[in-house]
GULUM-765791 format. One record per residue (C-alpha): x negated, y negated, z negated. Coordinates in Angstrom, 3 decimals. Example, Ala and Ser with C-alpha at 12.3 -4.5 7.8 and 13.67 -1.06 7.14 Angstrom:
<recs>
{X = -12.300 | Y = 4.500 | Z = -7.800} $
{X = -13.670 | Y = 1.060 | Z = -7.140} $
</recs>
This chain:
<recs>
{X = 22.016 | Y = 20.128 | Z = -66.705} $
{X = 21.963 | Y = 22.729 | Z = -63.968} $
{X = 25.313 | Y = 21.717 | Z = -62.358} $
{X = 24.096 | Y = 18.124 | Z = -62.210} $
{X = 20.948 | Y = 19.209 | Z = -60.369} $
{X = 23.021 | Y = 21.226 | Z = -57.912} $
{X = 25.213 | Y = 18.200 | Z = -57.190} $
{X = 22.101 | Y = 16.045 | Z = -56.778} $
{X = 20.643 | Y = 18.584 | Z = -54.348} $
{X = 23.872 | Y = 18.596 | Z = -52.333} $
{X = 23.816 | Y = 14.795 | Z = -52.162} $
{X = 20.211 | Y = 14.754 | Z = -50.937} $
{X = 20.811 | Y = 17.517 | Z = -48.386} $
{X = 23.910 | Y = 15.669 | Z = -47.157} $
{X = 21.848 | Y = 12.503 | Z = -46.719} $
{X = 19.172 | Y = 14.340 | Z = -44.742} $
{X = 21.701 | Y = 16.156 | Z = -42.554} $
{X = 23.551 | Y = 12.916 | Z = -41.837} $
{X = 20.364 | Y = 11.163 | Z = -40.769} $
{X = 19.283 | Y = 14.053 | Z = -38.560} $
{X = 22.553 | Y = 14.958 | Z = -36.835} $
{X = 25.489 | Y = 12.621 | Z = -37.522} $
{X = 24.189 | Y = 9.076 | Z = -37.243} $
{X = 26.606 | Y = 6.324 | Z = -36.215} $
{X = 25.600 | Y = 4.722 | Z = -32.926} $
{X = 26.035 | Y = 1.139 | Z = -34.135} $
{X = 22.810 | Y = 0.217 | Z = -35.953} $
{X = 24.420 | Y = -2.243 | Z = -38.383} $
{X = 27.086 | Y = 0.192 | Z = -39.557} $
{X = 24.522 | Y = 3.001 | Z = -39.739} $
{X = 22.243 | Y = 0.862 | Z = -41.907} $
{X = 25.134 | Y = -0.115 | Z = -44.186} $
{X = 26.154 | Y = 3.529 | Z = -44.540} $
{X = 22.557 | Y = 4.562 | Z = -45.348} $
{X = 22.263 | Y = 1.834 | Z = -47.994} $
{X = 25.564 | Y = 2.814 | Z = -49.621} $
{X = 24.690 | Y = 6.526 | Z = -49.573} $
{X = 21.244 | Y = 5.875 | Z = -51.074} $
{X = 22.850 | Y = 3.669 | Z = -53.737} $
{X = 25.180 | Y = 6.525 | Z = -54.679} $
{X = 22.195 | Y = 8.871 | Z = -54.954} $
{X = 20.288 | Y = 6.439 | Z = -57.178} $
{X = 23.381 | Y = 5.850 | Z = -59.315} $
{X = 23.682 | Y = 9.601 | Z = -59.784} $
{X = 20.001 | Y = 9.771 | Z = -60.804} $
{X = 20.659 | Y = 7.125 | Z = -63.452} $
{X = 23.735 | Y = 9.051 | Z = -64.646} $
{X = 21.620 | Y = 12.213 | Z = -64.990} $
{X = 18.963 | Y = 10.320 | Z = -66.940} $
{X = 21.600 | Y = 8.783 | Z = -69.215} $
{X = 23.233 | Y = 12.140 | Z = -69.923} $
{X = 19.827 | Y = 13.719 | Z = -70.594} $
{X = 18.899 | Y = 10.978 | Z = -73.057} $
{X = 22.278 | Y = 11.341 | Z = -74.715} $
{X = 21.707 | Y = 15.101 | Z = -75.148} $
{X = 18.192 | Y = 14.528 | Z = -76.495} $
{X = 19.516 | Y = 12.079 | Z = -79.072} $
{X = 21.790 | Y = 14.713 | Z = -80.635} $
</recs>
């Protein structure tokens, strides 16, 4: 479970760093990129929950 938490932390830190320093100037593209990045983060959260439930079942 620890490697999954490290990857999750890297994703969150990458999201924060992008929003602080590397934003795209076009607002529409920036919003689309933020939505896609947040969707990836939430998908990874669901993957972690699924793998945890699968381990608990065994």
